PyMOL Python script that loads the backbone (N, CA, C, O; Angstrom):
from pymol import cmd

cmd.read_pdbstr("""\
ATOM      1  N   UNK A   1     118.261 -88.335 116.929  1.00  0.00           N
ATOM      2  CA  UNK A   1     117.133 -88.424 117.826  1.00  0.00           C
ATOM      3  C   UNK A   1     116.250 -87.195 117.619  1.00  0.00           C
ATOM      4  O   UNK A   1     116.739 -86.066 117.583  1.00  0.00           O
ATOM      5  N   UNK A   2     114.975 -87.423 117.489  1.00  0.00           N
ATOM      6  CA  UNK A   2     113.994 -86.343 117.350  1.00  0.00           C
ATOM      7  C   UNK A   2     113.492 -85.967 118.744  1.00  0.00           C
ATOM      8  O   UNK A   2     113.639 -86.730 119.699  1.00  0.00           O
ATOM      9  N   UNK A   3     112.899 -84.778 118.843  1.00  0.00           N
ATOM     10  CA  UNK A   3     112.313 -84.394 120.119  1.00  0.00           C
ATOM     11  C   UNK A   3     111.138 -83.453 119.917  1.00  0.00           C
ATOM     12  O   UNK A   3     110.975 -82.832 118.867  1.00  0.00           O
ATOM     13  N   UNK A   4     110.326 -83.373 120.960  1.00  0.00           N
ATOM     14  CA  UNK A   4     109.149 -82.508 120.970  1.00  0.00           C
ATOM     15  C   UNK A   4     109.311 -81.385 121.990  1.00  0.00           C
ATOM     16  O   UNK A   4     108.318 -80.852 122.487  1.00  0.00           O
ATOM     17  N   UNK A   5     110.528 -81.029 122.299  1.00  0.00           N
ATOM     18  CA  UNK A   5     110.777 -80.036 123.332  1.00  0.00           C
ATOM     19  C   UNK A   5     110.100 -78.707 123.019  1.00  0.00           C
ATOM     20  O   UNK A   5     109.473 -78.107 123.893  1.00  0.00           O
ATOM     21  N   UNK A   6     110.221 -78.250 121.791  1.00  0.00           N
ATOM     22  CA  UNK A   6     109.615 -76.965 121.421  1.00  0.00           C
ATOM     23  C   UNK A   6     108.108 -76.995 121.630  1.00  0.00           C
ATOM     24  O   UNK A   6     107.532 -76.027 122.127  1.00  0.00           O
ATOM     25  N   UNK A   7     107.471 -78.084 121.260  1.00  0.00           N
ATOM     26  CA  UNK A   7     106.028 -78.231 121.440  1.00  0.00           C
ATOM     27  C   UNK A   7     105.648 -78.121 122.915  1.00  0.00           C
ATOM     28  O   UNK A   7     104.726 -77.384 123.265  1.00  0.00           O
ATOM     29  N   UNK A   8     106.352 -78.848 123.777  1.00  0.00           N
ATOM     30  CA  UNK A   8     106.063 -78.783 125.211  1.00  0.00           C
ATOM     31  C   UNK A   8     106.346 -77.388 125.770  1.00  0.00           C
ATOM     32  O   UNK A   8     105.596 -76.893 126.611  1.00  0.00           O
ATOM     33  N   UNK A   9     107.409 -76.762 125.311  1.00  0.00           N
ATOM     34  CA  UNK A   9     107.761 -75.422 125.782  1.00  0.00           C
ATOM     35  C   UNK A   9     106.676 -74.425 125.409  1.00  0.00           C
ATOM     36  O   UNK A   9     106.267 -73.612 126.238  1.00  0.00           O
ATOM     37  N   UNK A  10     106.212 -74.480 124.179  1.00  0.00           N
ATOM     38  CA  UNK A  10     105.179 -73.557 123.722  1.00  0.00           C
ATOM     39  C   UNK A  10     103.858 -73.808 124.441  1.00  0.00           C
ATOM     40  O   UNK A  10     103.153 -72.858 124.782  1.00  0.00           O
ATOM     41  N   UNK A  11     103.512 -75.071 124.676  1.00  0.00           N
ATOM     42  CA  UNK A  11     102.281 -75.389 125.396  1.00  0.00           C
ATOM     43  C   UNK A  11     102.260 -74.773 126.791  1.00  0.00           C
ATOM     44  O   UNK A  11     101.194 -74.430 127.303  1.00  0.00           O
ATOM     45  N   UNK A  12     103.426 -74.631 127.404  1.00  0.00           N
ATOM     46  CA  UNK A  12     103.536 -74.036 128.748  1.00  0.00           C
ATOM     47  C   UNK A  12     103.803 -72.532 128.687  1.00  0.00           C
ATOM     48  O   UNK A  12     104.036 -71.899 129.716  1.00  0.00           O
ATOM     49  N   UNK A  13     103.769 -71.958 127.475  1.00  0.00           N
ATOM     50  CA  UNK A  13     104.014 -70.526 127.267  1.00  0.00           C
ATOM     51  C   UNK A  13     105.357 -70.077 127.825  1.00  0.00           C
ATOM     52  O   UNK A  13     105.467 -69.012 128.433  1.00  0.00           O
ATOM     53  N   UNK A  14     106.371 -70.901 127.610  1.00  0.00           N
ATOM     54  CA  UNK A  14     107.725 -70.580 128.061  1.00  0.00           C
ATOM     55  C   UNK A  14     108.574 -70.134 126.875  1.00  0.00           C
ATOM     56  O   UNK A  14     108.488 -70.706 125.788  1.00  0.00           O
ATOM     57  N   UNK A  15     109.384 -69.119 127.093  1.00  0.00           N
ATOM     58  CA  UNK A  15     110.381 -68.760 126.089  1.00  0.00           C
ATOM     59  C   UNK A  15     111.562 -69.715 126.257  1.00  0.00           C
ATOM     60  O   UNK A  15     111.655 -70.444 127.246  1.00  0.00           O
ATOM     61  N   UNK A  16     112.442 -69.697 125.295  1.00  0.00           N
ATOM     62  CA  UNK A  16     113.651 -70.517 125.430  1.00  0.00           C
ATOM     63  C   UNK A  16     114.447 -70.074 126.649  1.00  0.00           C
ATOM     64  O   UNK A  16     115.016 -70.906 127.355  1.00  0.00           O
ATOM     65  N   UNK A  17     114.493 -68.777 126.899  1.00  0.00           N
ATOM     66  CA  UNK A  17     115.203 -68.236 128.057  1.00  0.00           C
ATOM     67  C   UNK A  17     114.545 -68.690 129.362  1.00  0.00           C
ATOM     68  O   UNK A  17     115.237 -69.073 130.305  1.00  0.00           O
ATOM     69  N   UNK A  18     113.207 -68.649 129.417  1.00  0.00           N
ATOM     70  CA  UNK A  18     112.479 -69.104 130.613  1.00  0.00           C
ATOM     71  C   UNK A  18     112.811 -70.557 130.922  1.00  0.00           C
ATOM     72  O   UNK A  18     113.117 -70.908 132.062  1.00  0.00           O
ATOM     73  N   UNK A  19     112.746 -71.398 129.892  1.00  0.00           N
ATOM     74  CA  UNK A  19     113.021 -72.823 130.074  1.00  0.00           C
ATOM     75  C   UNK A  19     114.460 -73.042 130.528  1.00  0.00           C
ATOM     76  O   UNK A  19     114.719 -73.826 131.440  1.00  0.00           O
ATOM     77  N   UNK A  20     115.378 -72.353 129.892  1.00  0.00           N
ATOM     78  CA  UNK A  20     116.787 -72.475 130.262  1.00  0.00           C
ATOM     79  C   UNK A  20     117.000 -72.121 131.729  1.00  0.00           C
ATOM     80  O   UNK A  20     117.709 -72.828 132.445  1.00  0.00           O
ATOM     81  N   UNK A  21     116.388 -71.029 132.174  1.00  0.00           N
ATOM     82  CA  UNK A  21     116.523 -70.601 133.572  1.00  0.00           C
ATOM     83  C   UNK A  21     115.949 -71.639 134.534  1.00  0.00           C
ATOM     84  O   UNK A  21     116.524 -71.896 135.591  1.00  0.00           O
ATOM     85  N   UNK A  22     114.825 -72.228 134.168  1.00  0.00           N
ATOM     86  CA  UNK A  22     114.166 -73.207 135.046  1.00  0.00           C
ATOM     87  C   UNK A  22     114.994 -74.476 135.248  1.00  0.00           C
ATOM     88  O   UNK A  22     114.935 -75.089 136.314  1.00  0.00           O
ATOM     89  N   UNK A  23     115.753 -74.867 134.245  1.00  0.00           N
ATOM     90  CA  UNK A  23     116.519 -76.114 134.382  1.00  0.00           C
ATOM     91  C   UNK A  23     118.028 -75.892 134.509  1.00  0.00           C
ATOM     92  O   UNK A  23     118.794 -76.851 134.597  1.00  0.00           O
ATOM     93  N   UNK A  24     118.446 -74.639 134.517  1.00  0.00           N
ATOM     94  CA  UNK A  24     119.849 -74.331 134.786  1.00  0.00           C
ATOM     95  C   UNK A  24     120.817 -74.537 133.640  1.00  0.00           C
ATOM     96  O   UNK A  24     121.949 -74.976 133.841  1.00  0.00           O
ATOM     97  N   UNK A  25     120.362 -74.216 132.426  1.00  0.00           N
ATOM     98  CA  UNK A  25     121.251 -74.281 131.255  1.00  0.00           C
ATOM     99  C   UNK A  25     121.152 -72.962 130.504  1.00  0.00           C
ATOM    100  O   UNK A  25     120.369 -72.091 130.881  1.00  0.00           O
ATOM    101  N   UNK A  26     121.926 -72.810 129.460  1.00  0.00           N
ATOM    102  CA  UNK A  26     121.867 -71.588 128.656  1.00  0.00           C
ATOM    103  C   UNK A  26     120.744 -71.686 127.618  1.00  0.00           C
ATOM    104  O   UNK A  26     120.275 -72.770 127.273  1.00  0.00           O
ATOM    105  N   UNK A  27     120.340 -70.522 127.142  1.00  0.00           N
ATOM    106  CA  UNK A  27     119.335 -70.485 126.074  1.00  0.00           C
ATOM    107  C   UNK A  27     119.869 -71.186 124.834  1.00  0.00           C
ATOM    108  O   UNK A  27     119.110 -71.817 124.099  1.00  0.00           O
ATOM    109  N   UNK A  28     121.178 -71.077 124.596  1.00  0.00           N
ATOM    110  CA  UNK A  28     121.789 -71.734 123.441  1.00  0.00           C
ATOM    111  C   UNK A  28     121.651 -73.251 123.533  1.00  0.00           C
ATOM    112  O   UNK A  28     121.507 -73.925 122.513  1.00  0.00           O
ATOM    113  N   UNK A  29     121.696 -73.783 124.741  1.00  0.00           N
ATOM    114  CA  UNK A  29     121.507 -75.230 124.924  1.00  0.00           C
ATOM    115  C   UNK A  29     120.098 -75.632 124.519  1.00  0.00           C
ATOM    116  O   UNK A  29     119.907 -76.643 123.843  1.00  0.00           O
ATOM    117  N   UNK A  30     119.115 -74.848 124.927  1.00  0.00           N
ATOM    118  CA  UNK A  30     117.719 -75.144 124.557  1.00  0.00           C
ATOM    119  C   UNK A  30     117.556 -75.076 123.041  1.00  0.00           C
ATOM    120  O   UNK A  30     116.917 -75.943 122.444  1.00  0.00           O
ATOM    121  N   UNK A  31     118.125 -74.059 122.425  1.00  0.00           N
ATOM    122  CA  UNK A  31     118.051 -73.937 120.964  1.00  0.00           C
ATOM    123  C   UNK A  31     118.673 -75.165 120.301  1.00  0.00           C
ATOM    124  O   UNK A  31     118.095 -75.730 119.373  1.00  0.00           O
ATOM    125  N   UNK A  32     119.839 -75.574 120.772  1.00  0.00           N
ATOM    126  CA  UNK A  32     120.538 -76.720 120.178  1.00  0.00           C
ATOM    127  C   UNK A  32     119.748 -78.016 120.350  1.00  0.00           C
ATOM    128  O   UNK A  32     119.718 -78.844 119.440  1.00  0.00           O
ATOM    129  N   UNK A  33     119.116 -78.197 121.493  1.00  0.00           N
ATOM    130  CA  UNK A  33     118.297 -79.405 121.707  1.00  0.00           C
ATOM    131  C   UNK A  33     117.096 -79.371 120.762  1.00  0.00           C
ATOM    132  O   UNK A  33     116.812 -80.356 120.081  1.00  0.00           O
ATOM    133  N   UNK A  34     116.391 -78.235 120.722  1.00  0.00           N
ATOM    134  CA  UNK A  34     115.194 -78.130 119.882  1.00  0.00           C
ATOM    135  C   UNK A  34     115.497 -78.364 118.408  1.00  0.00           C
ATOM    136  O   UNK A  34     114.670 -78.929 117.692  1.00  0.00           O
ATOM    137  N   UNK A  35     116.654 -77.944 117.950  1.00  0.00           N
ATOM    138  CA  UNK A  35     117.005 -78.118 116.537  1.00  0.00           C
ATOM    139  C   UNK A  35     117.694 -79.451 116.254  1.00  0.00           C
ATOM    140  O   UNK A  35     118.033 -79.747 115.108  1.00  0.00           O
ATOM    141  N   UNK A  36     117.901 -80.255 117.298  1.00  0.00           N
ATOM    142  CA  UNK A  36     118.505 -81.570 117.107  1.00  0.00           C
ATOM    143  C   UNK A  36     120.012 -81.551 116.950  1.00  0.00           C
ATOM    144  O   UNK A  36     120.597 -82.550 116.531  1.00  0.00           O
ATOM    145  N   UNK A  37     120.654 -80.445 117.275  1.00  0.00           N
ATOM    146  CA  UNK A  37     122.111 -80.359 117.166  1.00  0.00           C
ATOM    147  C   UNK A  37     122.835 -80.787 118.434  1.00  0.00           C
ATOM    148  O   UNK A  37     124.061 -80.894 118.451  1.00  0.00           O
ATOM    149  N   UNK A  38     122.073 -81.032 119.495  1.00  0.00           N
ATOM    150  CA  UNK A  38     122.678 -81.411 120.773  1.00  0.00           C
ATOM    151  C   UNK A  38     121.802 -82.444 121.452  1.00  0.00           C
ATOM    152  O   UNK A  38     120.590 -82.262 121.569  1.00  0.00           O
ATOM    153  N   UNK A  39     122.413 -83.523 121.898  1.00  0.00           N
ATOM    154  CA  UNK A  39     121.701 -84.544 122.669  1.00  0.00           C
ATOM    155  C   UNK A  39     121.961 -84.280 124.144  1.00  0.00           C
ATOM    156  O   UNK A  39     123.112 -84.257 124.580  1.00  0.00           O
ATOM    157  N   UNK A  40     120.901 -84.082 124.909  1.00  0.00           N
ATOM    158  CA  UNK A  40     121.093 -83.770 126.325  1.00  0.00           C
ATOM    159  C   UNK A  40     121.590 -84.968 127.112  1.00  0.00           C
ATOM    160  O   UNK A  40     121.399 -86.118 126.717  1.00  0.00           O
ATOM    161  N   UNK A  41     122.226 -84.678 128.223  1.00  0.00           N
ATOM    162  CA  UNK A  41     122.613 -85.749 129.151  1.00  0.00           C
ATOM    163  C   UNK A  41     121.345 -86.365 129.721  1.00  0.00           C
ATOM    164  O   UNK A  41     120.265 -85.781 129.635  1.00  0.00           O
ATOM    165  N   UNK A  42     121.484 -87.529 130.293  1.00  0.00           N
ATOM    166  CA  UNK A  42     120.324 -88.186 130.906  1.00  0.00           C
ATOM    167  C   UNK A  42     119.784 -87.342 132.055  1.00  0.00           C
ATOM    168  O   UNK A  42     118.575 -87.297 132.279  1.00  0.00           O
ATOM    169  N   UNK A  43     120.671 -86.680 132.777  1.00  0.00           N
ATOM    170  CA  UNK A  43     120.234 -85.812 133.882  1.00  0.00           C
ATOM    171  C   UNK A  43     119.395 -84.654 133.355  1.00  0.00           C
ATOM    172  O   UNK A  43     118.353 -84.330 133.924  1.00  0.00           O
ATOM    173  N   UNK A  44     119.843 -84.036 132.280  1.00  0.00           N
ATOM    174  CA  UNK A  44     119.089 -82.942 131.690  1.00  0.00           C
ATOM    175  C   UNK A  44     117.756 -83.430 131.123  1.00  0.00           C
ATOM    176  O   UNK A  44     116.742 -82.744 131.251  1.00  0.00           O
ATOM    177  N   UNK A  45     117.752 -84.589 130.510  1.00  0.00           N
ATOM    178  CA  UNK A  45     116.511 -85.159 129.980  1.00  0.00           C
ATOM    179  C   UNK A  45     115.514 -85.408 131.112  1.00  0.00           C
ATOM    180  O   UNK A  45     114.322 -85.149 130.950  1.00  0.00           O
ATOM    181  N   UNK A  46     115.991 -85.907 132.254  1.00  0.00           N
ATOM    182  CA  UNK A  46     115.111 -86.117 133.404  1.00  0.00           C
ATOM    183  C   UNK A  46     114.569 -84.793 133.933  1.00  0.00           C
ATOM    184  O   UNK A  46     113.396 -84.711 134.297  1.00  0.00           O
ATOM    185  N   UNK A  47     115.403 -83.758 133.981  1.00  0.00           N
ATOM    186  CA  UNK A  47     114.946 -82.449 134.452  1.00  0.00           C
ATOM    187  C   UNK A  47     113.828 -81.917 133.557  1.00  0.00           C
ATOM    188  O   UNK A  47     112.827 -81.394 134.046  1.00  0.00           O
ATOM    189  N   UNK A  48     114.008 -82.053 132.246  1.00  0.00           N
ATOM    190  CA  UNK A  48     112.981 -81.604 131.312  1.00  0.00           C
ATOM    191  C   UNK A  48     111.686 -82.385 131.486  1.00  0.00           C
ATOM    192  O   UNK A  48     110.604 -81.799 131.529  1.00  0.00           O
ATOM    193  N   UNK A  49     111.794 -83.696 131.585  1.00  0.00           N
ATOM    194  CA  UNK A  49     110.610 -84.529 131.758  1.00  0.00           C
ATOM    195  C   UNK A  49     109.883 -84.179 133.053  1.00  0.00           C
ATOM    196  O   UNK A  49     108.656 -84.087 133.074  1.00  0.00           O
ATOM    197  N   UNK A  50     110.624 -83.989 134.112  1.00  0.00           N
ATOM    198  CA  UNK A  50     110.015 -83.639 135.404  1.00  0.00           C
ATOM    199  C   UNK A  50     109.315 -82.283 135.321  1.00  0.00           C
ATOM    200  O   UNK A  50     108.204 -82.129 135.827  1.00  0.00           O
ATOM    201  N   UNK A  51     109.949 -81.311 134.694  1.00  0.00           N
ATOM    202  CA  UNK A  51     109.357 -79.986 134.557  1.00  0.00           C
ATOM    203  C   UNK A  51     108.020 -80.047 133.819  1.00  0.00           C
ATOM    204  O   UNK A  51     107.052 -79.403 134.223  1.00  0.00           O
ATOM    205  N   UNK A  52     107.974 -80.821 132.738  1.00  0.00           N
ATOM    206  CA  UNK A  52     106.753 -80.907 131.930  1.00  0.00           C
ATOM    207  C   UNK A  52     105.799 -82.004 132.406  1.00  0.00           C
ATOM    208  O   UNK A  52     104.716 -82.173 131.846  1.00  0.00           O
ATOM    209  N   UNK A  53     106.204 -82.752 133.441  1.00  0.00           N
ATOM    210  CA  UNK A  53     105.377 -83.824 134.024  1.00  0.00           C
ATOM    211  C   UNK A  53     105.003 -84.878 132.982  1.00  0.00           C
ATOM    212  O   UNK A  53     103.853 -85.303 132.873  1.00  0.00           O
ATOM    213  N   UNK A  54     106.019 -85.278 132.227  1.00  0.00           N
ATOM    214  CA  UNK A  54     105.870 -86.337 131.221  1.00  0.00           C
ATOM    215  C   UNK A  54     107.073 -87.267 131.339  1.00  0.00           C
ATOM    216  O   UNK A  54     108.000 -86.996 132.102  1.00  0.00           O
ATOM    217  N   UNK A  55     107.057 -88.351 130.591  1.00  0.00           N
ATOM    218  CA  UNK A  55     108.214 -89.245 130.580  1.00  0.00           C
ATOM    219  C   UNK A  55     109.253 -88.714 129.586  1.00  0.00           C
ATOM    220  O   UNK A  55     108.938 -87.917 128.702  1.00  0.00           O
ATOM    221  N   UNK A  56     110.468 -89.166 129.748  1.00  0.00           N
ATOM    222  CA  UNK A  56     111.530 -88.791 128.811  1.00  0.00           C
ATOM    223  C   UNK A  56     111.134 -89.180 127.391  1.00  0.00           C
ATOM    224  O   UNK A  56     111.380 -88.440 126.439  1.00  0.00           O
ATOM    225  N   UNK A  57     110.516 -90.356 127.265  1.00  0.00           N
ATOM    226  CA  UNK A  57     110.116 -90.850 125.941  1.00  0.00           C
ATOM    227  C   UNK A  57     109.036 -89.991 125.296  1.00  0.00           C
ATOM    228  O   UNK A  57     108.881 -90.014 124.075  1.00  0.00           O
ATOM    229  N   UNK A  58     108.285 -89.233 126.097  1.00  0.00           N
ATOM    230  CA  UNK A  58     107.290 -88.323 125.528  1.00  0.00           C
ATOM    231  C   UNK A  58     107.973 -87.142 124.834  1.00  0.00           C
ATOM    232  O   UNK A  58     107.447 -86.607 123.859  1.00  0.00           O
ATOM    233  N   UNK A  59     109.133 -86.738 125.329  1.00  0.00           N
ATOM    234  CA  UNK A  59     109.856 -85.600 124.755  1.00  0.00           C
ATOM    235  C   UNK A  59     110.832 -86.042 123.672  1.00  0.00           C
ATOM    236  O   UNK A  59     110.917 -85.425 122.610  1.00  0.00           O
ATOM    237  N   UNK A  60     111.572 -87.120 123.954  1.00  0.00           N
ATOM    238  CA  UNK A  60     112.634 -87.563 123.047  1.00  0.00           C
ATOM    239  C   UNK A  60     112.240 -88.868 122.361  1.00  0.00           C
ATOM    240  O   UNK A  60     111.837 -89.831 123.013  1.00  0.00           O
ATOM    241  N   UNK A  61     112.361 -88.881 121.043  1.00  0.00           N
ATOM    242  CA  UNK A  61     111.979 -90.049 120.235  1.00  0.00           C
ATOM    243  C   UNK A  61     113.230 -90.656 119.637  1.00  0.00           C
ATOM    244  O   UNK A  61     113.891 -90.045 118.797  1.00  0.00           O
ATOM    245  N   UNK A  62     113.550 -91.863 120.073  1.00  0.00           N
ATOM    246  CA  UNK A  62     114.735 -92.554 119.582  1.00  0.00           C
ATOM    247  C   UNK A  62     114.403 -93.324 118.315  1.00  0.00           C
ATOM    248  O   UNK A  62     113.492 -94.152 118.296  1.00  0.00           O
ATOM    249  N   UNK A  63     115.140 -93.047 117.277  1.00  0.00           N
ATOM    250  CA  UNK A  63     114.984 -93.759 115.996  1.00  0.00           C
ATOM    251  C   UNK A  63     116.300 -94.468 115.705  1.00  0.00           C
ATOM    252  O   UNK A  63     117.320 -93.813 115.486  1.00  0.00           O
ATOM    253  N   UNK A  64     116.289 -95.774 115.699  1.00  0.00           N
ATOM    254  CA  UNK A  64     117.492 -96.551 115.418  1.00  0.00           C
ATOM    255  C   UNK A  64     117.480 -96.990 113.964  1.00  0.00           C
ATOM    256  O   UNK A  64     116.826 -97.969 113.605  1.00  0.00           O
ATOM    257  N   UNK A  65     118.208 -96.256 113.130  1.00  0.00           N
ATOM    258  CA  UNK A  65     118.265 -96.575 111.694  1.00  0.00           C
ATOM    259  C   UNK A  65     119.654 -96.949 111.280  1.00  0.00           C
ATOM    260  O   UNK A  65     119.891 -97.247 110.110  1.00  0.00           O
TER     261      UNK A  65
END
""", "prot")
cmd.dss("prot")
cmd.show_as("cartoon", "prot")
cmd.util.cbc("prot")
cmd.orient("prot")
């Protein structure tokens, strides 16, 4: 699964640490999501979408290959 998390984070001028603090995860979790090494839970995906005021599908792109 691809994502645009880094793009949304940068648009809001947030560091990885800032974003992690806002949604209650570690900076390492944000790094892993941004690099595609970790798929967030649905709860975490909703928290991110709510923070950026977008839909989950705006951040996460599902590719079924």
